[in-house]
Biopython code that builds the backbone (N, CA, C, O; Angstrom):
import numpy as np
from Bio.PDB.StructureBuilder import StructureBuilder

atoms = [
    (1, "MET", "N", (21.734, -41.496, -14.024)),
    (1, "MET", "CA", (21.830, -42.470, -12.711)),
    (1, "MET", "C", (23.123, -41.955, -11.555)),
    (1, "MET", "O", (23.353, -42.448, -10.451)),
    (2, "PHE", "N", (23.919, -40.679, -12.314)),
    (2, "PHE", "CA", (24.503, -39.867, -10.754)),
    (2, "PHE", "C", (23.612, -38.689, -10.476)),
    (2, "PHE", "O", (23.882, -37.718, -9.770)),
    (3, "MET", "N", (22.579, -38.914, -11.099)),
    (3, "MET", "CA", (21.814, -37.152, -10.496)),
    (3, "MET", "C", (21.253, -37.492, -9.512)),
    (3, "MET", "O", (21.063, -38.700, -9.372)),
    (4, "ARG", "N", (20.915, -36.819, -8.763)),
    (4, "ARG", "CA", (19.788, -36.443, -7.569)),
    (4, "ARG", "C", (18.287, -37.036, -8.150)),
    (4, "ARG", "O", (17.790, -36.331, -9.028)),
    (5, "LYS", "N", (17.672, -38.007, -7.836)),
    (5, "LYS", "CA", (15.989, -37.654, -8.109)),
    (5, "LYS", "C", (15.497, -36.397, -7.521)),
    (5, "LYS", "O", (15.796, -36.107, -6.363)),
    (6, "PRO", "N", (14.753, -35.626, -8.258)),
    (6, "PRO", "CA", (14.040, -34.393, -7.921)),
    (6, "PRO", "C", (12.676, -35.112, -6.745)),
    (6, "PRO", "O", (12.022, -36.130, -6.971)),
    (7, "GLN", "N", (12.567, -34.221, -5.535)),
    (7, "GLN", "CA", (11.600, -34.613, -4.970)),
    (7, "GLN", "C", (10.768, -33.507, -4.799)),
    (7, "GLN", "O", (11.158, -32.342, -4.730)),
    (8, "ASN", "N", (9.612, -33.894, -4.731)),
    (8, "ASN", "CA", (8.165, -32.754, -4.727)),
    (8, "ASN", "C", (8.469, -32.143, -3.479)),
    (8, "ASN", "O", (9.022, -32.685, -2.523)),
    (9, "LYS", "N", (7.979, -30.728, -3.581)),
    (9, "LYS", "CA", (7.564, -29.977, -2.624)),
    (9, "LYS", "C", (7.234, -30.255, -1.484)),
    (9, "LYS", "O", (6.847, -31.423, -1.454)),
    (10, "ARG", "N", (7.177, -29.669, -0.305)),
    (10, "ARG", "CA", (6.425, -30.061, 0.442)),
    (10, "ARG", "C", (5.517, -28.875, 0.498)),
    (10, "ARG", "O", (5.845, -27.702, 0.326)),
    (11, "PHE", "N", (4.149, -29.417, 0.803)),
    (11, "PHE", "CA", (2.736, -28.588, 0.579)),
    (11, "PHE", "C", (2.586, -27.814, 1.845)),
    (11, "PHE", "O", (2.565, -28.542, 2.837)),
    (12, "GLU", "N", (2.467, -26.440, 2.101)),
    (12, "GLU", "CA", (2.429, -25.989, 3.838)),
    (12, "GLU", "C", (1.429, -25.486, 3.563)),
    (12, "GLU", "O", (1.396, -24.594, 2.715)),
    (13, "TYR", "N", (0.303, -25.926, 4.219)),
    (13, "TYR", "CA", (-1.050, -25.071, 3.589)),
    (13, "TYR", "C", (-1.797, -24.863, 5.875)),
    (13, "TYR", "O", (-2.064, -25.656, 6.778)),
    (14, "THR", "N", (-1.792, -23.990, 5.776)),
    (14, "THR", "CA", (-2.339, -23.785, 6.701)),
    (14, "THR", "C", (-3.908, -23.678, 6.703)),
    (14, "THR", "O", (-4.159, -22.477, 6.597)),
    (15, "PRO", "N", (-4.971, -24.336, 6.769)),
    (15, "PRO", "CA", (-6.451, -24.562, 6.491)),
    (15, "PRO", "C", (-7.134, -23.074, 7.105)),
    (15, "PRO", "O", (-6.735, -22.732, 8.218)),
    (16, "ARG", "N", (-7.962, -22.350, 6.532)),
    (16, "ARG", "CA", (-8.825, -21.482, 7.182)),
    (16, "ARG", "C", (-10.055, -21.789, 6.732)),
    (16, "ARG", "O", (-10.530, -22.035, 5.623)),
    (17, "PHE", "N", (-10.507, -21.716, 7.941)),
    (17, "PHE", "CA", (-11.976, -22.261, 8.590)),
    (17, "PHE", "C", (-12.944, -20.578, 8.130)),
    (17, "PHE", "O", (-12.474, -19.449, 8.272)),
    (18, "TYR", "N", (-14.202, -20.885, 7.638)),
    (18, "TYR", "CA", (-15.003, -20.325, 7.424)),
    (18, "TYR", "C", (-15.768, -20.103, 8.432)),
    (18, "TYR", "O", (-16.615, -20.903, 8.828)),
    (19, "ASP", "N", (-15.497, -18.808, 9.019)),
    (19, "ASP", "CA", (-16.330, -18.191, 10.695)),
    (19, "ASP", "C", (-17.081, -17.071, 10.360)),
    (19, "ASP", "O", (-16.506, -16.009, 10.116)),
    (20, "PRO", "N", (-18.240, -17.165, 10.319)),
    (20, "PRO", "CA", (-19.898, -16.814, 10.231)),
    (20, "PRO", "C", (-19.752, -15.626, 10.764)),
    (20, "PRO", "O", (-19.855, -14.699, 9.960)),
    (21, "LYS", "N", (-19.481, -15.259, 12.206)),
    (21, "LYS", "CA", (-19.303, -14.276, 12.805)),
    (21, "LYS", "C", (-18.480, -13.053, 12.375)),
    (21, "LYS", "O", (-18.808, -11.873, 12.258)),
    (22, "LYS", "N", (-17.046, -13.830, 12.128)),
    (22, "LYS", "CA", (-16.079, -12.923, 11.480)),
    (22, "LYS", "C", (-16.817, -12.015, 10.111)),
    (22, "LYS", "O", (-16.731, -10.792, 9.997)),
    (23, "ASP", "N", (-17.433, -12.795, 9.283)),
    (23, "ASP", "CA", (-18.243, -12.537, 8.281)),
    (23, "ASP", "C", (-18.994, -11.441, 8.435)),
    (23, "ASP", "O", (-19.007, -10.349, 7.867)),
    (24, "GLU", "N", (-19.773, -12.041, 9.517)),
    (24, "GLU", "CA", (-20.850, -10.622, 9.708)),
    (24, "GLU", "C", (-20.275, -9.451, 10.153)),
    (24, "GLU", "O", (-20.700, -8.384, 9.710)),
    (25, "LYS", "N", (-19.189, -9.483, 11.126)),
    (25, "LYS", "CA", (-18.749, -8.228, 11.578)),
    (25, "LYS", "C", (-18.632, -7.663, 10.526)),
    (25, "LYS", "O", (-19.341, -6.730, 10.149)),
    (26, "ALA", "N", (-17.471, -8.295, 9.760)),
    (26, "ALA", "CA", (-16.904, -7.645, 8.923)),
    (26, "ALA", "C", (-17.984, -6.712, 7.632)),
    (26, "ALA", "O", (-17.773, -5.628, 7.088)),
    (27, "LEU", "N", (-19.215, -7.744, 7.477)),
    (27, "LEU", "CA", (-20.310, -6.668, 6.688)),
    (27, "LEU", "C", (-20.456, -5.497, 7.344)),
    (27, "LEU", "O", (-20.223, -4.447, 6.744)),
    (28, "ARG", "N", (-20.928, -5.494, 8.891)),
    (28, "ARG", "CA", (-21.167, -4.572, 9.219)),
    (28, "ARG", "C", (-20.215, -3.169, 9.110)),
    (28, "ARG", "O", (-20.579, -2.076, 8.676)),
    (29, "ARG", "N", (-18.996, -3.513, 9.595)),
    (29, "ARG", "CA", (-18.051, -2.470, 8.938)),
    (29, "ARG", "C", (-18.216, -2.033, 7.712)),
    (29, "ARG", "O", (-18.259, -0.815, 7.534)),
    (30, "ARG", "N", (-18.303, -2.649, 6.960)),
    (30, "ARG", "CA", (-18.597, -2.205, 5.373)),
    (30, "ARG", "C", (-19.745, -1.254, 5.132)),
    (30, "ARG", "O", (-19.869, -0.264, 4.411)),
    (31, "GLN", "N", (-20.423, -1.788, 5.848)),
    (31, "GLN", "CA", (-21.898, -0.828, 5.478)),
    (31, "GLN", "C", (-21.812, 0.314, 6.017)),
    (31, "GLN", "O", (-22.372, 1.301, 5.539)),
    (32, "ILE", "N", (-20.718, 0.349, 7.657)),
    (32, "ILE", "CA", (-21.141, 1.817, 8.538)),
    (32, "ILE", "C", (-19.827, 2.293, 7.642)),
    (32, "ILE", "O", (-19.588, 3.477, 7.880)),
    (33, "LYS", "N", (-18.778, 1.637, 6.548)),
    (33, "LYS", "CA", (-17.550, 2.614, 6.305)),
    (33, "LYS", "C", (-16.278, 2.380, 7.593)),
    (33, "LYS", "O", (-15.285, 3.088, 7.760)),
    (34, "PHE", "N", (-16.570, 1.523, 8.156)),
    (34, "PHE", "CA", (-15.496, 1.648, 9.694)),
    (34, "PHE", "C", (-14.306, 1.741, 8.918)),
    (34, "PHE", "O", (-13.467, 2.620, 9.115)),
    (35, "GLU", "N", (-14.180, 0.639, 7.819)),
    (35, "GLU", "CA", (-12.997, 0.390, 7.180)),
    (35, "GLU", "C", (-12.493, 1.453, 6.613)),
    (35, "GLU", "O", (-13.222, 1.553, 5.626)),
    (36, "SER", "N", (-11.611, 2.475, 6.548)),
    (36, "SER", "CA", (-11.423, 3.327, 5.521)),
    (36, "SER", "C", (-10.592, 3.024, 4.421)),
    (36, "SER", "O", (-9.415, 2.703, 4.585)),
    (37, "ASN", "N", (-11.116, 3.104, 3.327)),
    (37, "ASN", "CA", (-10.666, 3.127, 2.204)),
    (37, "ASN", "C", (-10.079, 4.401, 0.945)),
    (37, "ASN", "O", (-10.035, 4.426, -0.285)),
    (38, "VAL", "N", (-9.684, 5.382, 2.083)),
    (38, "VAL", "CA", (-9.633, 6.495, 1.562)),
    (38, "VAL", "C", (-8.219, 6.786, 1.016)),
    (38, "VAL", "O", (-7.179, 6.942, 1.657)),
    (39, "ARG", "N", (-8.456, 6.830, -0.541)),
    (39, "ARG", "CA", (-6.885, 7.355, -0.805)),
    (39, "ARG", "C", (-6.671, 8.478, -0.944)),
    (39, "ARG", "O", (-7.432, 9.388, -1.273)),
    (40, "ARG", "N", (-5.169, 8.479, -0.597)),
    (40, "ARG", "CA", (-4.505, 9.776, -0.250)),
    (40, "ARG", "C", (-4.017, 10.558, -1.871)),
    (40, "ARG", "O", (-3.967, 10.073, -3.002)),
    (41, "GLY", "N", (-3.714, 11.922, -1.367)),
    (41, "GLY", "CA", (-3.569, 11.872, -2.892)),
    (41, "GLY", "C", (-1.767, 12.412, -2.519)),
    (41, "GLY", "O", (-1.139, 12.958, -1.610)),
    (42, "SER", "N", (-1.476, 11.702, -4.197)),
    (42, "SER", "CA", (0.134, 11.546, -4.327)),
    (42, "SER", "C", (1.072, 13.197, -3.677)),
    (42, "SER", "O", (0.583, 14.279, -4.003)),
    (43, "THR", "N", (1.972, 13.177, -3.065)),
    (43, "THR", "CA", (2.687, 14.422, -2.809)),
    (43, "THR", "C", (3.395, 15.175, -4.192)),
    (43, "THR", "O", (4.110, 16.170, -4.071)),
    (44, "ARG", "N", (3.142, 14.661, -5.277)),
    (44, "ARG", "CA", (3.909, 15.269, -6.357)),
    (44, "ARG", "C", (3.727, 16.727, -6.200)),
    (44, "ARG", "O", (4.581, 17.487, -5.745)),
    (45, "PRO", "N", (2.284, 17.132, -6.706)),
    (45, "PRO", "CA", (2.085, 18.755, -6.213)),
    (45, "PRO", "C", (2.706, 19.223, -5.134)),
    (45, "PRO", "O", (3.083, 20.354, -5.444)),
    (46, "LEU", "N", (3.118, 18.918, -3.720)),
    (46, "LEU", "CA", (4.101, 19.346, -3.140)),
    (46, "LEU", "C", (4.848, 19.490, -3.389)),
    (46, "LEU", "O", (5.184, 20.671, -3.313)),
    (47, "ILE", "N", (5.953, 18.438, -3.972)),
    (47, "ILE", "CA", (7.271, 18.878, -4.160)),
    (47, "ILE", "C", (7.468, 19.499, -5.212)),
    (47, "ILE", "O", (8.546, 20.091, -5.275)),
    (48, "ILE", "N", (6.717, 19.576, -6.165)),
    (48, "ILE", "CA", (6.655, 20.437, -7.243)),
    (48, "ILE", "C", (6.253, 22.496, -6.814)),
    (48, "ILE", "O", (6.565, 23.453, -7.523)),
    (49, "ILE", "N", (5.707, 22.517, -5.819)),
    (49, "ILE", "CA", (5.330, 23.766, -5.210)),
    (49, "ILE", "C", (6.809, 24.058, -4.442)),
    (49, "ILE", "O", (7.388, 25.132, -4.606)),
    (50, "VAL", "N", (7.360, 22.977, -3.579)),
    (50, "VAL", "CA", (8.799, 23.247, -2.734)),
    (50, "VAL", "C", (9.883, 24.164, -3.953)),
    (50, "VAL", "O", (10.543, 25.203, -3.947)),
    (51, "ILE", "N", (9.549, 22.974, -4.987)),
    (51, "ILE", "CA", (10.984, 22.921, -6.099)),
    (51, "ILE", "C", (10.734, 24.562, -6.411)),
    (51, "ILE", "O", (11.591, 25.366, -6.043)),
    (52, "MET", "N", (9.766, 24.923, -6.966)),
    (52, "MET", "CA", (9.436, 26.097, -7.579)),
    (52, "MET", "C", (9.628, 27.028, -6.516)),
    (52, "MET", "O", (10.459, 27.906, -6.750)),
    (53, "PHE", "N", (8.912, 27.058, -5.108)),
    (53, "PHE", "CA", (9.431, 28.050, -4.166)),
    (53, "PHE", "C", (10.901, 28.578, -3.913)),
    (53, "PHE", "O", (11.176, 29.721, -3.549)),
    (54, "ILE", "N", (11.958, 27.378, -4.209)),
    (54, "ILE", "CA", (13.153, 27.142, -4.151)),
    (54, "ILE", "C", (13.983, 28.083, -5.388)),
    (54, "ILE", "O", (14.928, 28.864, -5.280)),
    (55, "LEU", "N", (13.476, 27.799, -6.157)),
    (55, "LEU", "CA", (13.993, 28.543, -7.502)),
    (55, "LEU", "C", (13.325, 29.689, -7.696)),
    (55, "LEU", "O", (13.508, 30.071, -8.852)),
    (56, "VAL", "N", (12.694, 30.344, -7.139)),
    (56, "VAL", "CA", (12.060, 31.702, -7.149)),
    (56, "VAL", "C", (12.402, 32.313, -6.126)),
    (56, "VAL", "O", (12.142, 33.516, -6.091)),
    (57, "TYR", "N", (13.151, 31.630, -4.871)),
    (57, "TYR", "CA", (13.970, 32.500, -4.101)),
    (57, "TYR", "C", (15.485, 32.480, -4.343)),
    (57, "TYR", "O", (16.175, 33.383, -3.870)),
    (58, "LEU", "N", (16.138, 31.288, -5.202)),
    (58, "LEU", "CA", (16.996, 31.351, -5.713)),
    (58, "LEU", "C", (17.259, 32.434, -6.777)),
    (58, "LEU", "O", (18.401, 32.893, -6.777)),
    (59, "ILE", "N", (16.227, 33.008, -7.851)),
    (59, "ILE", "CA", (16.534, 33.425, -8.540)),
    (59, "ILE", "C", (16.156, 35.313, -8.046)),
    (59, "ILE", "O", (16.540, 36.280, -8.703)),
    (60, "TYR", "N", (15.480, 35.365, -6.981)),
    (60, "TYR", "CA", (15.493, 36.648, -6.454)),
    (60, "TYR", "C", (16.276, 37.462, -5.756)),
    (60, "TYR", "O", (16.270, 38.665, -5.498)),
    (61, "THR", "N", (17.284, 36.103, -5.382)),
    (61, "THR", "CA", (18.449, 36.398, -4.458)),
    (61, "THR", "C", (19.519, 36.873, -5.102)),
    (61, "THR", "O", (20.395, 37.620, -4.665)),
    (62, "TYR", "N", (19.322, 36.075, -6.903)),
    (62, "TYR", "CA", (20.438, 36.227, -7.825)),
    (62, "TYR", "C", (20.479, 37.656, -8.211)),
    (62, "TYR", "O", (21.541, 38.277, -8.250)),
    (63, "PHE", "N", (19.249, 38.219, -8.516)),
    (63, "PHE", "CA", (19.206, 39.053, -9.175)),
    (63, "PHE", "C", (18.736, 40.779, -7.999)),
    (63, "PHE", "O", (18.449, 41.916, -8.372)),
    (64, "GLY", "N", (18.843, 40.281, -6.812)),
    (64, "GLY", "CA", (17.894, 41.285, -6.301)),
    (64, "GLY", "C", (19.287, 41.281, -5.564)),
    (64, "GLY", "O", (19.503, 42.074, -4.648)),
]
sb = StructureBuilder()
sb.init_structure("model")
sb.init_model(0)
sb.init_chain("A")
sb.init_seg("    ")
for serial, (resi, resn, name, xyz) in enumerate(atoms, 1):
    if name == "N":
        sb.init_residue(resn, " ", resi, " ")
    sb.init_atom(name, np.array(xyz, "f"), 0.0, 1.0, " ", f" {name:<3s}", serial, name[0])
structure = sb.get_structure()
């Protein structure tokens, strides 16, 4: 009675239309492998090598 009646949320939708020209271009790019899906390796091995180098350096300067 004292509460406000809930309203439906407005549905904001921008329609996307199918464009066969763009689809054909994308298919050609995939066939040529123009779009690179190359996964780059993680930087974890590099970080481990740097940390080990720092530890070896500190040990060398401490005992040397």
